[in-house]
C-alpha positions in Angstrom: -37.7 -127.4 82.4 -38.7 -125.3 80.1 -40.0 -127.2 76.7 -37.5 -127.1 73.9 -38.7 -125.7 70.1 -37.1 -126.6 67.0 -38.2 -124.4 63.7 -38.0 -126.3 60.8 -38.2 -124.8 57.0 -36.6 -126.7 54.4 -36.8 -126.7 50.3 -34.6 -130.0 50.3 -36.8 -132.4 52.4 -34.6 -135.1 52.3 -34.6 -137.1 55.8 -36.7 -134.1 57.4 -40.0 -136.2 58.5 -37.9 -138.7 60.4 -35.5 -135.4 62.1 -39.1 -133.9 62.6 -40.6 -137.1 64.2 -37.7 -137.8 66.3 -37.4 -134.4 67.6 -41.0 -134.6 68.7 -40.5 -137.8 70.2 -37.9 -135.9 72.3 -39.8 -133.6 73.7 -39.6 -130.7 71.4 -42.4 -128.4 69.8 -42.0 -128.5 66.2 -42.6 -124.8 64.3 -42.6 -125.2 60.8 -43.9 -123.4 57.7 -45.6 -123.4 53.8 -44.7 -126.8 52.2 -42.5 -128.2 55.4 -45.1 -127.7 57.6 -48.0 -129.6 55.5 -45.6 -132.4 54.6 -45.3 -132.7 58.3 -48.7 -132.2 59.1 -49.4 -135.0 56.5 -47.0 -137.5 58.0 -48.4 -136.9 61.2 -45.7 -134.7 62.8 -47.2 -132.6 65.6 -46.5 -128.7 63.9 -47.1 -125.4 64.9 -47.6 -123.0 62.2 -45.1 -119.9 62.2 -48.2 -117.8 62.1 -49.2 -119.1 65.3 -45.8 -118.1 66.7 -45.6 -114.3 65.4 -49.2 -113.9 65.7 -49.1 -112.1 62.0 -50.1 -114.1 58.6 -47.5 -115.1 56.0 -47.6 -112.4 53.3 -46.3 -111.4 49.8 -46.7 -115.3 48.1 -44.5 -116.2 51.3 -41.5 -113.7 50.8 -42.6 -112.5 54.3 -43.1 -115.0 57.1 -39.8 -115.7 59.5 -38.8 -112.0 59.5 -40.2 -111.1 62.6 -39.1 -110.0 66.3 -40.5 -113.4 67.7 -38.6 -115.7 65.7 -35.3 -113.4 65.5 -35.2 -112.2 69.3 -35.8 -116.7 70.0 -32.6 -117.3 67.9 -30.5 -114.1 69.0 -31.1 -113.8 72.5 -28.5 -114.4 74.6 -29.6 -116.6 78.1 -27.1 -116.1 80.2 -27.3 -112.6 79.8 -29.7 -111.2 82.8 -30.7 -107.9 80.5 -31.5 -110.2 77.7 -33.5 -112.7 79.8 -35.4 -110.2 81.4 -36.7 -109.0 77.9 -37.7 -111.8 76.5 -39.7 -112.5 79.8 -41.6 -108.5 79.7 -42.0 -109.2 75.7 -43.6 -112.8 76.6 -40.8 -114.2 73.9 -39.7 -117.6 74.1 -36.7 -119.1 73.0 -36.0 -121.1 69.5 -33.4 -124.1 70.5 -32.6 -125.6 67.0 -33.4 -124.7 63.5 -33.3 -126.8 60.8 -33.0 -124.7 57.6 -32.0 -125.3 54.2 -32.3 -122.7 51.5 -34.3 -121.8 48.1 -32.6 -124.0 45.2 -31.3 -120.7 43.6 -28.1 -123.4 42.1 -30.2 -125.8 40.5 -33.1 -122.9 39.1 -30.3 -121.1 37.1 -29.1 -124.4 35.9 -31.8 -125.1 34.0 -30.8 -124.0 30.2 -34.2 -122.2 29.8 -34.1 -120.4 32.8 -36.1 -117.0 33.2 -34.4 -114.0 34.9 -37.3 -113.4 37.3 -37.6 -116.8 38.2 -34.2 -116.9 39.3 -35.0 -113.9 41.3 -37.7 -115.5 42.9 -35.7 -118.5 44.3 -33.1 -116.4 46.0 -34.0 -116.9 49.7 -34.3 -113.9 52.0 -35.4 -115.6 55.7 -33.9 -119.4 55.4 -30.3 -117.5 55.5 -31.6 -114.5 58.2 -32.6 -117.3 60.1 -29.3 -119.6 59.6 -27.2 -116.7 60.4 -29.2 -115.4 63.6 -29.1 -119.2 64.7 -25.2 -119.8 63.8 -24.1 -116.4 65.5 -25.8 -117.9 68.8 -24.4 -121.2 68.4 -23.5 -120.8 72.1 -27.3 -121.9 72.9 -28.5 -122.9 69.7 -28.3 -125.9 67.4 -28.4 -124.9 63.8 -28.7 -127.6 61.3 -28.8 -126.4 56.9 -27.4 -130.1 55.7 -29.4 -133.6 56.4 -26.2 -135.2 56.7 -26.2 -133.7 60.0 -29.5 -134.6 61.3 -28.2 -138.5 62.6 -25.4 -136.7 64.6 -27.4 -134.0 65.9 -30.0 -136.9 67.3 -27.5 -139.0 68.8 -26.4 -136.2 71.3 -30.1 -135.0 71.9 -30.6 -138.8 72.9 -27.9 -139.5 74.9 -27.7 -135.8 76.6 -30.8 -134.1 75.9 -28.4 -131.7 74.4 -26.1 -131.2 71.8 -22.4 -130.3 72.8 -20.9 -126.8 71.9 -18.2 -128.5 70.2 -20.9 -129.9 68.0 -22.8 -126.6 67.8 -19.7 -125.0 66.5 -18.9 -127.0 63.7 -22.6 -126.8 62.5 -22.3 -122.7 63.0 -19.2 -122.8 60.8 -20.9 -124.8 58.2 -23.7 -122.6 57.8 -21.7 -119.3 57.2 -19.9 -121.9 54.9 -23.2 -122.4 53.2 -24.7 -119.3 53.0 -21.4 -117.7 52.0 -21.2 -119.7 49.0 -24.9 -119.4 48.3 -24.5 -115.4 47.9 -21.1 -116.0 46.2 -23.7 -117.8 43.2 -26.1 -115.4 43.2 -23.4 -112.3 43.1 -21.7 -114.4 40.1 -25.4 -114.8 38.5 -26.3 -111.1 38.7 -22.8 -110.1 37.6 -23.0 -112.1 34.7 -27.0 -111.2 33.7 -26.2 -107.2 34.1 -23.3 -107.4 31.9 -21.1 -106.7 35.0 -17.3 -106.6 35.1 -15.4 -109.5 34.0 -13.1 -108.8 36.8 -15.2 -107.2 39.6 -13.8 -105.0 42.9 -14.4 -108.4 45.0 -13.5 -112.1 43.2 -15.6 -114.4 45.3 -15.9 -118.0 44.2 -17.4 -120.9 45.9 -16.5 -124.4 45.1 -18.1 -128.0 46.5 -16.1 -131.1 47.6 -15.9 -134.0 45.3 -13.3 -136.0 47.5 -11.0 -136.3 49.7 -7.3 -137.0 47.7 -4.6 -139.4 49.5 -1.9 -136.4 49.2 -1.0 -133.6 46.8 1.4 -133.4 44.4 4.1 -135.2 47.2 2.7 -137.5 50.2 3.5 -135.1 52.7 0.9 -132.3 51.0 -3.2 -132.7 52.0 -5.3 -132.2 49.3 -8.9 -132.7 48.1 -10.4 -132.1 44.9 -13.5 -129.2 44.4 -15.6 -128.5 41.9 -17.6 -125.4 41.0 -21.1 -125.7 41.1 -22.3 -124.9 37.7 -19.4 -127.1 36.0 -19.7 -127.1 32.5 -20.3 -130.9 31.2 -17.1 -132.3 29.4 -14.9 -131.4 32.1 -12.8 -133.5 34.7 -15.1 -132.5 37.6 -17.9 -134.2 35.6 -16.2 -137.3 34.2 -17.8 -140.7 35.0 -15.0 -143.0 36.2 -15.6 -146.2 34.7 -12.8 -148.5 36.2 -9.5 -148.0 37.8 -7.9 -146.5 41.4 -8.7 -143.7 42.9 -7.4 -140.3 41.1 -4.9 -138.6 42.7 -3.8 -135.0 42.7 -1.2 -134.9 40.0 -3.4 -137.5 38.0 -6.4 -134.5 37.7 -3.9 -132.2 36.8 -2.3 -133.9 34.0 -5.8 -135.0 32.7 -7.4 -131.5 32.9 -4.4 -130.6 30.9 -4.7 -133.1 28.1 -8.6 -132.4 28.0 -7.5 -128.4 27.0 -5.0 -129.5 24.5 -7.4 -132.3 22.8 -10.1 -129.6 22.9 -8.3 -127.6 20.4 -9.2 -130.0 17.6 -12.5 -130.7 15.6 -10.9 -133.7 13.5 -10.4 -137.4 15.8 -7.7 -136.6 18.0 -5.7 -138.2 20.7 -3.6 -136.4 23.1 -0.7 -137.8 25.6 0.7 -135.8 28.5 3.2 -136.0 31.1 3.8 -133.8 33.6 1.4 -131.4 32.3 2.8 -131.0 29.1 1.9 -132.8 25.9 4.8 -135.6 25.0 2.4 -136.6 21.8 -0.5 -135.4 20.2 -1.9 -136.9 16.7 -4.7 -136.6 14.7 -6.1 -138.9 12.1 -8.9 -139.9 10.1 -10.0 -142.3 13.0 -9.2 -142.4 16.8 -7.1 -145.5 15.7 -5.2 -143.7 13.5 -4.5 -140.6 16.2 -3.8 -142.5 18.8 -0.9 -144.1 16.8 0.5 -140.8 15.8 0.4 -140.1 19.3 2.3 -142.7 20.5 4.6 -142.8 17.4 5.3 -139.3 18.3 7.2 -140.1 21.7 7.0 -143.7 22.8 9.4 -143.4 25.6 7.2 -140.5 27.5 3.8 -142.1 26.9 4.5 -144.5 29.1 3.0 -144.3 32.6 1.1 -141.3 30.9 -2.4 -139.9 30.4 -4.2 -140.3 27.4 -7.1 -138.1 26.2 -9.5 -138.6 23.2 -11.8 -136.4 21.2 -13.7 -139.6 20.0 -15.0 -143.1 21.3 -12.5 -145.5 22.1 -13.3 -148.4 20.0 -11.6 -152.1 20.6 -9.2 -151.4 17.7 -7.7 -148.6 19.5 -8.2 -150.2 22.9 -5.8 -153.4 22.1 -3.1 -151.0 21.5 -3.7 -148.6 24.2 -3.8 -152.1 26.4 0.0 -152.4 25.1 1.7 -150.0 27.5 1.2 -148.8 30.8 -1.1 -145.7 31.0 -2.5 -144.0 34.5 -5.5 -142.6 32.2 -7.7 -142.9 29.6 -10.5 -140.2 29.3 -12.6 -139.7 26.1 -16.4 -138.8 25.7 -17.1 -142.8 25.6 -16.0 -146.6 25.4 -17.3 -148.9 23.4 -18.2 -152.3 25.1 -15.2 -154.2 23.5 -13.1 -150.9 24.5 -14.3 -151.3 27.9 -13.8 -155.1 28.2 -10.3 -154.9 27.0 -9.2 -151.9 29.1 -10.7 -153.1 32.3 -8.3 -156.4 32.1 -5.5 -153.9 33.6 -7.1 -153.6 37.3 -5.7 -150.0 38.1 -5.9 -148.2 35.0 -8.3 -145.4 35.5 -11.3 -144.9 32.3 -12.9 -141.7 32.6 -15.8 -140.8 30.2 -16.6 -137.4 29.8 -19.4 -137.2 27.6 -19.5 -134.6 24.8 -16.1 -132.5 24.7 -16.6 -128.8 23.5 -14.7 -127.1 21.4 -11.9 -124.8 23.1 -13.6 -121.2 23.2 -16.9 -122.9 24.5 -17.7 -122.6 28.1 -15.1 -120.0 28.6 -13.8 -119.3 32.2 -11.3 -117.6 34.5 -7.9 -119.3 35.2 -7.2 -118.7 39.1 -3.6 -118.9 40.2 -2.6 -119.1 44.4 -0.2 -116.6 44.8 0.9 -115.6 48.9 -1.5 -114.1 50.4 -4.1 -113.7 47.1 -4.8 -115.1 43.9 -3.7 -113.9 40.0 -7.3 -114.2 38.1 -7.3 -114.0 34.1 -9.5 -115.0 31.2 -8.8 -118.8 29.9 -6.8 -118.5 26.8 -9.4 -119.3 24.0 -7.7 -117.1 21.3 -7.5 -119.3 17.6 -5.7 -118.3 14.5 -7.1 -118.4 11.6 -4.8 -118.7 8.4 -5.8 -115.3 6.8 -4.6 -114.0 9.9 -1.1 -114.9 9.6 1.4 -112.7 7.7 4.1 -114.0 6.2 7.5 -112.2 6.5 9.9 -114.6 4.1 10.2 -114.6 0.4 8.9 -117.9 0.6 5.1 -118.4 1.7 4.5 -121.6 3.3 2.9 -124.4 1.2 -0.5 -125.5 1.8 1.0 -128.5 3.5 3.2 -126.6 5.6 0.4 -124.2 6.6 -1.3 -127.2 7.6 1.4 -128.3 10.2 1.9 -124.9 11.2 -1.6 -124.2 12.5 -1.3 -128.1 14.2 1.8 -127.3 16.1 0.7 -123.5 17.1 -2.6 -125.0 18.8 -0.1 -127.6 20.3 2.6 -125.6 21.6 -0.3 -122.9 23.3 -0.5 -125.5 25.7 3.4 -126.2 26.5 4.9 -124.7 29.4 6.9 -121.8 28.7 9.4 -121.5 27.1 8.0 -123.8 24.6 8.8 -125.1 21.1 6.8 -127.7 19.3 7.9 -129.4 15.7 5.4 -131.2 13.9 4.8 -133.2 10.7 2.1 -135.5 9.1 -0.2 -134.1 11.5 1.5 -135.5 14.9 4.3 -134.3 17.2 7.6 -134.8 16.7 9.6 -133.2 19.4 8.2 -130.8 22.5 10.9 -128.6 24.3 9.1 -127.4 27.6 9.8 -125.1 30.5 13.4 -124.0 29.3 14.9 -120.7 30.5 15.9 -119.7 27.2 14.2 -120.5 23.7 16.9 -121.7 21.8 17.2 -124.6 25.0 13.9 -125.5 24.3 14.5 -125.8 20.5 17.3 -128.3 21.1 15.2 -130.4 23.4 12.7 -130.3 20.5 15.0 -130.9 17.7 17.2 -133.6 19.9 14.0 -135.7 20.5 13.0 -135.4 16.9 16.0 -136.8 15.2 15.9 -137.6 11.4 12.0 -136.7 11.8 12.7 -133.1 11.8 13.9 -132.6 8.5 10.8 -131.5 6.3 8.9 -130.5 9.8 7.8 -127.3 10.8 8.3 -125.6 13.9 6.2 -123.9 16.6 6.9 -121.1 19.5 5.1 -119.8 21.7 6.6 -116.5 21.8 9.0 -114.3 19.3 12.6 -115.2 19.0 15.1 -112.7 20.8 17.9 -113.4 18.0 18.2 -115.4 15.3 20.0 -118.5 16.6 16.7 -120.3 16.8 16.2 -120.0 13.4 19.6 -121.4 12.7 19.2 -124.5 14.6 16.2 -125.0 12.5 17.9 -125.0 9.6 20.6 -127.4 10.8 17.9 -130.0 11.8 16.4 -129.5 8.3 13.0 -127.6 9.4 11.1 -126.1 6.4 8.7 -123.7 8.1 8.3 -121.7 11.3 5.4 -120.2 13.0 6.4 -117.4 15.9 4.5 -114.2 16.8 6.8 -111.9 15.9 7.4 -108.4 17.6 11.2 -108.6 18.5 13.3 -105.8 17.9 15.3 -108.5 16.2 12.9 -109.7 13.9 14.7 -108.7 10.6 17.7 -111.0 12.3 15.4 -113.7 12.4 13.7 -113.2 9.0 17.1 -112.8 7.4 18.0 -116.2 8.8 15.2 -118.0 7.2 15.6 -116.3 3.8 19.0 -117.6 3.7 18.1 -121.1 4.4 15.0 -121.1 2.2 12.9 -121.4 5.7 9.1 -120.2 5.3 7.9 -118.1 8.5 4.5 -116.6 9.1 4.1 -114.4 12.3 0.9 -114.5 14.3 1.0 -111.4 16.0 0.1 -113.0 19.4 1.8 -115.3 22.1 1.1 -117.9 24.4 2.7 -118.1 27.4 1.9 -120.5 30.0 3.9 -120.6 33.4 
């Protein structure tokens, strides 16, 4: 029986010495390159240099070493094809039975904040993916390993049977092509951004890494998992550190992300409470304690069992208030030791430490939504409105305080499912109408929730009023100012109604649909 040969060339050398030693003990000849060869020799593993196999030196600073017929013929030859076997014999070529390769650290390189373009390009692997793809294509005969986590399974089968099973080789081959596809996707994305290329190119290739399996999706009969972008920004749910509590669920993650996106709108101490992807209470204050108190008072019923996001460190005083009700998750830049001691008294509450939370507009991303057979891709809605961009369309302009509350309500309504209405006063939401089929219906819900607090409050609408009925409803509730995009053919009807009731109304000129 011919001696089996393994080709090993890895950037990530985790576990490679023990793996190579085990292969050598099983009778494999080990072929290696560059730094991997030096390491194996140092550790006493019998190793053959790639140049001894190819009869050609490694050249161009190692850019060309494995791109050679003696390597790829050894990987790609079909061993039950008489013509292939004959050619291998006539050319005195030898088979390669196992490949252990992982790639230049392109992702780690471009993650460095000061990385130079030339350094990034130099870390694009060529020979590695070529060997992986050749071996994976020929998995009927070749075992290919690109993940150190798979070394034990390969060794177990080799020790037990003298070879790996076709089933395992198929699994490893599939993993290789997932790996090289992700690697190329990352390179393509980097180069597109570096060259100022299209934001929405002709092919949209994205890759994500699995963080964890989830117990189920939105409902128990749906399988689910949680993935992250390879270069996910800090201050996101994917990079959060869970300090306490049960494992996050699919719905937990969705709701926590929704809460985080809203709290990013505010520079002041702010707290957002979310239920089912919609804010039920938002407050800003002089302190995080004050902000949480307002978010709670905005809707003491709906916040129960909800998700709370804060943009300041949770202190002990705030933790005592949080601990008074059942909450699924609290996420914040950090928690004081006192706050952790208090909150950990409840076994199941999830506590997520985010680190610095970037304001909206920082780290803009694409929003991807799946549809049957495809994807919808759009830029994230990071648009901000300043007071100077508002257009007063009524006889009365908003007071300074009304303007402050209008801008606050506008930041919140942007994150409420359409059709959406928010009411606000005293730096807190007092009513939220979400996801209704008509705008006046959303207003009724928000006004009913606010009750007497609606008197003297302001109203924000995510899109224009198709007629004056919402203004009439607002007037009856005692609302004094309205912010909306404008742009309806019946704008004059709404403006007239506002003037009749002494309501100040401003147009933003932009809408914030959220489906």
